[in-house]
C-alpha positions in Angstrom: 40.5 17.8 -111.2 43.5 19.8 -112.3 44.6 23.1 -110.7 47.0 25.9 -111.4 49.1 27.2 -108.5 49.1 31.0 -108.4 51.2 31.5 -105.3 52.8 29.6 -102.4 53.0 30.8 -98.8 55.0 29.1 -96.0 52.9 27.6 -93.3 54.9 29.3 -90.6 53.3 32.7 -90.9 53.1 34.8 -87.7 50.1 34.3 -85.4 47.1 36.1 -86.7 48.5 36.5 -90.2 46.8 34.7 -93.1 48.7 35.8 -96.2 47.4 33.0 -98.4 43.8 33.7 -97.5 44.3 37.4 -98.0 45.9 36.8 -101.4 43.1 34.4 -102.5 40.4 37.0 -101.3 42.0 39.6 -103.5 42.0 37.3 -106.5 38.3 36.4 -105.8 37.5 40.1 -105.7 39.0 40.3 -109.2 36.7 37.5 -110.4 39.1 34.5 -110.2 37.8 31.4 -108.3 40.9 31.2 -106.1 41.0 28.6 -103.3 43.6 27.9 -100.6 44.9 24.4 -100.1 47.6 22.9 -97.8 50.5 21.0 -99.4 51.6 18.8 -96.5 54.7 17.6 -98.4 56.2 21.1 -98.7 54.5 22.5 -95.6 53.0 25.4 -97.5 49.7 26.9 -98.4 48.9 27.1 -102.1 46.5 29.5 -103.8 45.0 27.6 -106.7 42.5 28.1 -109.5 40.8 25.3 -111.5 42.9 24.3 -114.5 41.9 22.7 -117.7 41.1 19.0 -117.5 43.3 16.8 -119.7 41.7 13.9 -121.5 
């Protein structure tokens, strides 16, 4: 599965703050199927949407 990264958020957000989840929720409210995933290599949360599959 391919995905397009819409936004990156550092994993070190203040306690009780979920900026990636809040951003994804706003995108979902606009009709985009946004999901939050963790990129362990860069220690960041990524907001992604499904991208086109390449054959």
